[in-house]
C-alpha positions in Angstrom: -0.5 -0.1 0.0 1.4 3.4 -0.9 2.3 6.0 2.0 0.2 9.2 1.0 2.8 11.2 3.0 5.0 10.4 0.6 3.2 12.1 -2.2 3.6 15.5 -3.5 1.1 17.6 -5.4 2.2 19.4 -8.9 5.2 22.0 -7.9 5.7 20.9 -4.2 8.4 18.5 -3.1 8.2 15.0 -2.1 6.9 14.7 2.0 10.0 12.2 2.3 12.5 14.5 1.2 11.9 17.2 2.8 11.2 14.9 6.4 14.6 14.2 5.6 15.9 17.9 5.2 14.5 18.2 8.5 16.2 15.8 10.2 19.3 16.4 8.9 19.5 20.5 9.7 17.7 20.4 13.3 21.5 19.3 14.2 22.9 22.2 12.5 20.0 24.7 13.7 20.8 23.5 17.3 24.3 24.7 17.0 24.0 27.7 15.7 21.4 28.7 18.3 24.0 27.8 20.4 26.5 29.7 18.8 24.2 32.9 19.1 23.9 32.9 15.4 20.3 34.1 14.8 18.3 33.2 11.9 18.6 36.7 10.4 22.1 36.5 9.9 22.2 32.9 9.0 19.2 33.8 6.2 21.7 36.0 4.8 24.9 33.8 4.3 21.9 31.1 2.3 21.0 33.8 0.1 24.8 34.5 -0.9 25.6 30.7 -0.5 22.6 30.1 -3.1 23.2 32.5 -5.6 27.4 31.2 -5.3 26.3 27.5 -6.2 24.1 29.0 -8.9 26.6 30.8 -10.3 29.1 28.8 -10.7 27.4 25.2 -11.0 24.5 25.6 -12.8 25.7 27.7 -16.0 24.5 26.6 -19.4 27.2 26.0 -22.0 28.3 28.8 -23.8 26.3 31.1 -22.2 27.3 33.5 -19.3 25.0 33.0 -16.2 22.6 36.4 -16.1 21.3 38.1 -13.2 17.4 36.8 -14.6 18.8 32.8 -14.7 20.1 33.0 -11.3 17.0 34.5 -10.4 14.8 31.9 -11.9 17.3 29.0 -10.4 17.2 30.4 -6.8 13.7 32.7 -6.4 15.8 35.4 -4.8 15.1 38.9 -5.9 17.5 40.4 -9.4 18.1 43.4 -6.8 19.7 41.2 -4.6 21.2 38.6 -7.3 22.9 41.7 -8.8 23.8 42.7 -5.3 25.3 39.6 -3.9 27.3 39.1 -6.9 29.2 42.0 -6.8 30.3 41.1 -2.9 33.7 39.3 -3.2 33.4 36.1 -1.1 36.6 34.6 0.7 38.6 31.7 -0.9 37.8 28.6 1.8 41.3 29.0 3.7 42.9 26.1 4.9 44.7 27.2 8.4 48.3 26.6 8.4 48.0 24.1 11.4 45.9 21.8 9.0 47.4 21.9 6.0 51.1 21.2 7.8 49.7 19.0 10.2 48.0 16.8 8.7 50.5 15.6 6.3 53.3 15.8 9.2 50.2 13.1 11.2 49.4 11.3 8.1 53.7 10.4 7.7 53.5 9.6 11.5 50.8 6.9 11.5 51.2 5.8 8.0 55.1 5.0 7.3 56.7 2.5 9.1 59.8 3.7 10.1 57.1 5.9 12.3 55.4 3.1 13.4 56.1 0.0 15.8 55.7 -3.8 15.0 51.8 -3.0 15.8 51.4 -0.1 13.2 51.1 2.6 15.8 52.7 5.6 15.9 55.8 5.5 18.0 56.9 8.2 20.8 59.8 9.9 19.1 62.8 11.8 20.5 63.1 15.6 19.4 66.6 14.6 18.2 68.6 12.0 16.8 72.6 11.2 16.2 71.4 7.6 15.0 70.9 7.6 11.5 67.9 5.1 11.1 66.1 5.9 14.2 62.8 8.5 13.4 63.1 11.6 15.3 60.7 14.9 15.6 63.4 16.7 13.9 63.3 14.5 10.4 59.4 14.1 10.4 59.3 18.0 10.0 62.4 18.2 7.9 60.9 15.9 5.1 57.4 18.0 4.7 58.6 21.0 5.2 62.2 22.6 5.5 61.4 26.0 6.4 59.7 25.7 9.8 61.5 25.3 12.8 60.4 21.9 14.2 60.0 23.9 18.1 57.2 25.8 16.8 55.1 23.1 15.9 55.4 21.0 18.8 55.0 24.3 20.8 51.6 24.6 18.8 50.7 20.9 18.8 51.8 21.1 22.8 48.5 24.0 22.9 46.3 21.7 20.9 46.5 18.5 23.0 48.1 16.8 20.0 50.7 15.7 21.5 52.4 15.0 25.1 56.2 14.8 26.2 56.9 12.3 29.0 59.6 12.4 31.2 61.8 11.3 29.0 61.4 13.7 26.5 59.8 11.2 24.1 56.7 12.9 22.0 54.0 11.1 21.9 50.8 11.7 19.7 47.9 12.0 21.6 45.3 11.0 19.0 45.7 8.7 16.1 44.2 11.3 13.5 44.6 14.7 13.4 41.4 15.8 15.3 43.0 19.3 17.6 41.0 19.2 21.0 41.7 22.9 20.9 41.9 25.5 18.8 38.5 27.0 16.8 39.9 27.3 13.2 41.2 23.7 12.8 38.0 22.5 14.6 35.8 24.5 12.2 37.7 23.7 9.2 36.9 19.9 9.6 33.5 20.4 10.8 32.8 22.3 7.4 34.8 20.2 5.2 34.2 16.5 6.6 30.2 17.1 6.9 30.4 19.0 3.4 31.5 15.8 2.3 29.2 13.3 4.0 26.2 15.3 3.0 27.8 15.4 -0.6 28.3 11.6 -1.0 24.4 10.8 0.9 23.2 13.3 -2.0 25.2 12.4 -4.8 23.4 8.8 -3.8 19.9 10.2 -3.9 20.1 10.9 -7.4 19.9 8.0 -10.2 23.8 8.1 -10.8 24.8 4.5 -11.4 27.8 5.2 -9.1 27.2 5.1 -5.9 29.6 6.6 -2.6 30.3 4.3 0.5 27.5 5.6 2.8 26.2 3.4 5.7 25.4 3.6 9.5 24.5 0.7 11.7 21.7 1.9 14.0 20.2 0.3 16.9 17.5 2.1 19.5 16.6 0.3 23.3 20.4 -0.2 24.8 21.4 0.8 28.2 24.2 3.6 28.8 26.0 0.7 29.5 26.1 -1.3 26.4 26.4 2.4 24.6 30.1 2.8 26.3 30.8 -1.0 25.1 29.8 -0.1 21.4 31.3 3.2 21.6 34.8 1.7 22.7 34.3 -1.2 19.9 33.2 1.6 17.2 36.6 3.5 17.9 38.7 1.0 17.9 37.7 -0.5 14.5 37.4 2.5 13.4 40.6 3.6 14.0 41.8 0.7 12.6 40.1 1.5 9.0 41.3 4.8 9.0 44.9 3.9 9.8 44.5 1.5 6.9 43.2 3.8 4.3 46.3 6.4 5.7 49.1 4.5 4.6 48.0 3.0 1.3 46.6 6.3 0.3 50.2 7.8 1.1 51.8 5.6 -0.7 49.5 6.0 -3.5 49.9 9.5 -3.7 53.8 9.6 -3.6 53.3 7.0 -6.7 51.3 9.6 -8.2 53.6 12.4 -7.2 56.3 10.3 -8.7 55.3 9.4 -12.0 53.8 13.0 -12.4 57.5 14.0 -12.3 59.0 11.5 -14.3 56.7 12.3 -17.3 54.3 9.2 -17.1 51.9 9.0 -19.6 49.0 6.8 -17.3 45.6 7.7 -16.5 46.5 8.4 -13.0 48.7 11.7 -14.0 46.1 12.6 -16.6 43.4 12.2 -13.5 45.8 13.9 -11.0 42.9 16.4 -9.1 41.2 13.8 -7.7 40.3 14.0 -4.2 39.0 11.7 -1.4 37.6 11.7 1.9 36.8 8.6 4.3 35.3 8.9 7.6 33.7 7.0 10.5 31.3 8.9 13.5 30.0 7.2 16.1 26.7 9.0 17.9 24.8 8.1 20.9 22.2 10.5 22.6 18.2 9.4 24.2 15.7 7.6 22.2 13.5 10.3 22.4 16.0 13.2 20.9 16.2 11.1 17.7 12.4 10.2 17.3 11.2 13.6 17.8 14.0 13.7 14.3 12.0 11.3 12.7 8.4 11.7 13.3 8.9 15.9 12.7 
């Protein structure tokens, strides 16, 4: 029997899609209100973003994108379209701590010389006289010779990414680059990871035959003890998956870079601008909260 709630009248959007959007946006709205970001402020950002996406992603071949067409696509008044198209939007900026730090952590967790026999990141001395022993300075120099390793250590201590023990060995506190502090770094990952997760899910709602991996495990009617046990299991196996993909991606990136530098005309070289993002997540809440998302 067909569900009447899933039907939509001509010109309307499917009820199932509206419910899904409300469910998806609820935690974002809660986050905005917690940060003191009101609807009038957010609506102005949205208006600008609607225009930006319409202009960049919905242009017609060999035709200029006009104010009238953007008005048609977005429903935003032409005066606002004209005004906001002339406002220069700042490009997405990757914090320096992220761009350099992500590569350092990728090598620390992905290259054999920086790992123990079980594949875990080794605690590193700051410097070493042994040519065959890994050190933090050596790690930093392998990525960027123009920055002092001491600067990285001080910043990472501030962010809670590393700690130093009584033997002056530097320990990586997390097995992926997730700062404990620092709004710029946390906000960058918040935007990038949610963007790609939503992009993968939105793509899978299209009629494309190529689907992205996007799965989850959902259970309710659990005690807090069971949730805590499952969280530990999720973190363990999730980190194992992330580390395995990190090691392989790092090796492939170096191979592709070498192919490019050597002038090999392989398919991989021709498509050298491809990027990937793979992640896992775990979330728990009172059942009434998630039921409210589904029912509304």
